[in-house]
C-alpha positions as CSV (number, residue, x, y, z in Angstrom):
1,V,-17.5,16.2,5.4
2,E,-20.9,14.7,5.8
3,S,-20.1,11.5,4.0
4,L,-17.0,11.2,6.6
5,D,-18.7,12.0,9.3
6,E,-21.1,9.3,8.7
7,I,-18.4,6.6,9.3
8,L,-17.0,8.3,12.4
9,G,-16.0,5.2,14.9
10,K,-17.2,2.4,12.6
11,P,-14.7,-0.3,11.7
12,F,-13.9,-1.7,8.5
13,K,-13.3,-5.3,8.7
14,V,-10.1,-6.5,7.6
15,L,-8.4,-10.1,6.9
16,D,-10.1,-12.4,9.6
17,D,-9.9,-10.3,12.5
18,G,-8.4,-6.9,11.6
19,F,-9.7,-3.5,11.4
20,V,-9.5,0.3,10.3
21,R,-11.6,3.2,11.6
22,V,-11.3,6.9,11.3
23,V,-11.5,8.3,14.8
24,D,-10.8,12.1,13.9
25,Y,-10.0,14.3,10.8
26,M,-9.2,17.7,10.2
27,G,-9.7,19.2,6.9
28,S,-11.4,18.9,3.7
29,D,-11.1,19.5,-0.5
30,Q,-11.7,23.0,0.3
31,S,-9.0,23.0,3.1
32,I,-6.4,22.0,0.0
33,V,-8.0,25.0,-2.3
34,Q,-7.7,27.6,0.7
35,A,-4.4,26.5,1.5
36,A,-3.0,26.7,-2.3
37,R,-4.6,30.5,-2.5
38,V,-3.9,31.4,0.9
39,S,-7.3,32.9,1.4
40,Y,-9.9,33.0,4.0
41,G,-13.6,32.3,4.0
42,A,-15.5,29.9,1.0
43,G,-12.4,31.2,-1.0
44,T,-13.7,29.6,-4.5
45,K,-15.8,30.7,-7.4
46,S,-16.8,27.1,-8.1
47,V,-16.7,23.5,-7.7
48,S,-15.5,23.0,-11.3
49,E,-12.5,25.5,-10.3
50,D,-11.5,23.9,-7.1
51,E,-11.2,20.2,-9.1
52,G,-8.7,21.8,-11.3
53,L,-7.0,23.8,-8.9
54,I,-6.6,20.2,-7.0
55,R,-5.6,18.5,-10.4
56,Y,-3.1,20.7,-10.8
57,L,-1.5,20.2,-7.4
58,M,-1.5,16.7,-7.7
59,R,0.0,16.8,-11.2
60,H,2.6,19.3,-10.8
61,H,3.5,17.7,-7.4
62,H,2.6,20.5,-5.3
63,S,2.6,18.8,-1.5
64,T,2.2,21.6,0.9
65,P,-1.8,22.4,0.5
66,F,-2.7,18.6,0.7
67,E,-0.9,18.8,4.1
68,M,-3.2,21.1,5.7
69,C,-5.4,17.7,5.8
70,E,-5.1,15.2,8.8
71,I,-6.3,12.1,9.5
72,K,-6.0,9.8,13.0
73,L,-7.0,6.2,12.5
74,H,-7.4,3.2,14.9
75,V,-6.0,0.2,13.4
76,R,-5.8,-3.6,13.8
77,V,-3.3,-5.7,11.8
78,P,-0.9,-8.3,12.1
79,M,2.5,-7.8,13.2
80,D,4.3,-8.8,9.7
81,A,1.9,-5.9,8.0
82,W,2.6,-3.7,11.2
83,R,6.4,-3.8,10.2
84,Q,6.0,-2.6,6.6
85,W,3.4,-0.3,7.3
86,I,5.3,1.7,10.3
87,R,8.5,2.1,7.5
88,H,6.1,5.0,6.5
89,R,7.5,7.8,9.4
90,T,5.9,10.8,8.6
91,A,3.0,9.4,10.8
92,N,2.4,10.1,14.6
93,V,2.0,6.5,16.1
94,N,1.0,5.1,19.7
95,E,0.7,1.6,19.4
96,Y,-0.8,-1.2,22.0
97,S,2.2,-2.3,24.3
98,T,2.5,-6.3,25.0
99,R,4.7,-5.0,27.7
100,Y,2.1,-3.4,29.6
101,S,-0.8,-5.4,28.7
102,L,-1.6,-8.7,27.6
103,A,-0.8,-9.8,23.9
104,I,-4.0,-9.8,21.6
105,D,-5.1,-13.5,21.8
106,Q,-5.7,-13.1,18.0
107,S,-3.2,-14.5,15.0
108,A,-4.0,-13.9,11.4
109,K,-4.9,-17.0,10.1
110,T,-4.5,-18.5,6.4
111,K,-7.2,-20.5,4.5
112,E,-6.1,-23.4,2.7
113,D,-6.7,-22.1,-1.1
114,E,-4.6,-18.8,0.4
115,W,-1.1,-20.2,0.4
116,R,1.0,-18.3,-2.0
117,L,3.9,-19.1,-4.0
118,Q,7.2,-17.7,-4.2
119,S,7.7,-14.8,-7.5
120,S,10.5,-16.3,-9.7
121,M,10.9,-12.6,-10.5
122,N,10.4,-10.8,-7.7
123,K,12.4,-11.8,-4.6
124,Q,10.3,-9.9,-2.2
125,G,7.0,-10.8,-3.8
126,S,4.8,-14.1,-4.7
127,E,2.8,-15.1,-7.5
128,G,0.3,-18.0,-8.0
129,F,-1.4,-20.5,-5.3
130,L,-0.3,-24.0,-3.7
131,S,-2.7,-26.7,-4.6
132,K,-5.6,-27.0,-2.0
133,E,-4.5,-30.5,-1.0
134,E,-1.2,-29.0,0.1
135,G,-2.9,-25.9,1.4
136,T,-5.1,-28.2,3.5
137,L,-1.8,-29.6,5.5
138,L,0.0,-26.0,5.9
139,T,-3.6,-24.6,7.5
140,Q,-3.6,-27.4,10.1
141,E,-0.1,-26.9,10.7
142,E,-0.3,-23.5,11.5
143,E,-3.5,-24.0,13.2
144,K,-1.6,-26.1,16.0
145,L,1.5,-23.8,15.8
146,H,-1.0,-20.8,17.2
147,S,-2.6,-23.2,19.6
148,D,1.3,-24.2,21.3
149,I,2.2,-21.0,21.1
150,W,-0.3,-19.2,22.0
151,G,-0.6,-22.5,25.1
152,I,3.3,-21.5,26.1
153,Y,2.4,-17.8,26.4
154,N,-0.6,-18.0,29.2
155,S,1.4,-20.8,30.7
156,R,3.9,-17.9,31.2
157,I,1.7,-15.7,32.1
158,E,0.2,-17.8,34.7
159,K,3.6,-18.6,36.3
160,G,4.4,-14.9,36.5
161,V,6.7,-14.4,33.8
162,A,6.8,-11.0,33.3
163,R,5.0,-9.7,30.4
164,E,7.7,-7.8,28.4
165,Q,9.9,-11.5,28.3
166,A,6.6,-14.0,27.7
167,R,5.7,-11.9,24.9
168,K,9.2,-12.9,22.8
169,D,8.2,-16.2,21.1
170,L,4.9,-14.7,19.9
171,P,4.1,-15.3,16.0
172,L,4.5,-12.5,13.6
173,S,0.9,-13.3,12.7
174,T,-0.4,-11.9,16.3
175,Y,-2.5,-9.0,15.7
176,T,-1.5,-5.3,17.4
177,E,-3.8,-2.1,17.4
178,A,-2.5,1.3,16.8
179,Y,-3.5,5.0,16.9
180,W,-2.1,6.6,13.2
181,K,-2.4,10.1,12.6
182,I,-1.0,11.4,9.3
183,D,-1.9,14.3,6.7
184,L,-3.2,13.8,3.5
185,H,0.4,14.4,1.5
186,N,2.1,11.4,3.3
187,L,-1.4,9.2,3.4
188,L,-1.3,9.3,0.0
189,H,1.9,8.3,-0.7
190,F,1.5,5.6,1.6
191,L,-1.5,4.4,-0.4
192,R,0.3,4.8,-3.6
193,L,2.7,2.3,-2.5
194,R,0.6,-0.2,-0.6
195,M,-2.6,-0.3,-3.0
196,D,0.3,-1.3,-6.0
197,K,-0.2,-4.6,-6.9
198,H,4.0,-5.4,-6.1
199,A,2.7,-4.7,-2.9
200,Q,2.2,-7.6,0.3
201,L,-1.5,-8.3,-0.1
202,E,-2.2,-8.5,3.6
203,I,-1.0,-4.4,3.4
204,R,-2.5,-4.1,0.4
205,K,-6.0,-4.6,1.6
206,F,-5.7,-2.2,4.6
207,A,-4.6,0.3,2.3
208,D,-7.4,-1.0,0.0
209,T,-10.1,-0.4,2.8
210,I,-8.3,3.0,3.9
211,G,-8.4,4.5,0.2
212,N,-12.0,3.3,-1.2
213,E,-13.9,3.2,2.0
214,I,-12.2,6.4,3.6
215,V,-10.0,8.9,1.3
216,K,-12.6,8.6,-0.8
217,R,-15.4,10.1,1.1
218,W,-13.4,12.8,2.5
219,V,-11.7,14.2,0.2
220,P,-13.4,13.0,-3.1
221,L,-12.1,15.7,-5.7
222,T,-8.6,14.6,-4.4
223,W,-9.3,11.3,-4.2
224,E,-10.2,11.2,-8.3
225,A,-7.0,13.5,-9.3
226,F,-4.8,10.7,-7.1
227,Q,-6.6,8.0,-9.1
228,D,-5.7,9.8,-12.4
229,Y,-2.2,11.1,-11.6
230,R,-0.9,8.6,-9.1
231,M,-2.4,4.9,-9.3
232,N,-3.3,4.9,-13.0
233,S,-0.4,6.9,-14.5
234,K,2.8,5.8,-16.1
235,S,5.9,8.0,-16.0
236,F,9.0,7.3,-18.5
237,S,12.3,8.0,-18.2
238,G,14.8,9.8,-20.5
239,L,15.8,6.5,-22.4
240,E,12.3,5.5,-22.5
241,M,11.0,8.5,-24.0
242,Q,14.4,7.8,-26.4
243,L,12.9,4.3,-27.4
244,L,9.2,5.3,-27.8
245,S,9.8,7.8,-30.2
246,L,12.0,5.4,-32.1
247,I,9.3,2.8,-32.2
248,S,6.2,5.4,-32.8
249,Q,8.2,6.2,-35.9
250,N,8.5,2.4,-36.8
251,E,12.8,2.2,-35.8
252,N,12.0,-0.6,-34.1
253,E,16.2,-1.6,-35.2
254,K,17.3,1.4,-34.0
255,A,15.4,1.0,-30.5
256,A,16.8,-2.3,-30.4
257,E,20.2,-1.2,-30.8
258,K,19.6,1.9,-28.1
259,A,18.6,-1.2,-25.5
260,K,21.5,-2.9,-26.6
261,E,23.9,0.0,-25.7
262,F,21.6,0.4,-22.2
263,G,23.0,-3.0,-21.3
264,W,19.1,-4.1,-21.5
265,L,19.1,-7.3,-24.4
266,R,22.6,-8.9,-22.5
267,M,23.0,-12.4,-23.3
268,K,24.2,-15.4,-21.3
269,E,24.0,-19.2,-23.1
270,E,21.5,-17.5,-25.6
271,K,19.0,-16.4,-23.0
272,L,18.0,-12.4,-22.5
273,I,19.5,-11.6,-19.2
274,K,16.7,-10.4,-17.1
275,S,16.6,-6.7,-16.3
276,L,13.4,-5.2,-14.6
277,E,14.4,-2.0,-16.3
278,R,13.4,-3.8,-19.7
279,I,10.9,-5.8,-17.9
280,E,9.2,-3.1,-16.7
281,F,9.0,-0.8,-20.0
282,E,7.9,-4.1,-21.8
283,E,4.9,-4.0,-19.4
284,K,4.0,0.2,-20.1
285,L,4.4,-0.5,-24.0
286,E,1.7,-3.6,-23.4
287,L,-0.3,-0.8,-21.6
288,L,-0.4,1.5,-24.8
289,N,-0.9,-1.5,-27.0
290,L,2.7,-1.5,-28.9
291,K,4.9,-4.4,-29.6
292,K,8.6,-4.7,-27.9
293,P,10.9,-4.2,-31.1
294,W,13.3,-6.7,-29.8
């Protein structure tokens, strides 16, 4: 794939000292089409037919043809983001070892205006930012913390402490590196989760870079279908379909009663109890320019 060959080995910077670069790859949009048709050679009639087939495969969740493509990336990422990354167990990984080698002498830094507040709705998310004044103090504390910890680590190394033990107090902001090889089907699953607005910002920046700078060049027809059917689409549960049917017929009272039956509208001290299902459905209604019926 010419557009991907042009960036082989080129590091795309992420965060302050991270990067992603393509080491090697196998396959293309054409490989997906060939696998789906179980044919050899060109195996296709036109680009439009290739596109239609790829969109069909994506739309109907046929995964095997996408597994015919693989890519190997070299990444440099902070440990806290890497812990989430490595949860995707469908890749082959070889990571930099701080047992055999000295730790990478870089830690992810936070600018004064980048300290995020804990989300009030999502226990594992964030929303909004601290004031720059408060952030300035936190950034200064972070700089001192990093300086102290790296000083202690280097002192242990100089005294002859084993690397496997000297590293034990290094922070999660420490960068690590890895070679990460994965097939396209599982890569798209990774991107669907990690490019989502609810993903942690740091890993989302890596996912955005992989998707928009690499996958888009590698398999453009697949990328377009992925955007349409995964990233920019919404699914509806059976209950949500019932509610949508009632709302479309202006049967808002019946829709509200149906929601009550499913426990979406329970009250406590005259306030609605939080229901993630209800909140997510309300967000979908907003995207459709429909008013919630309660």
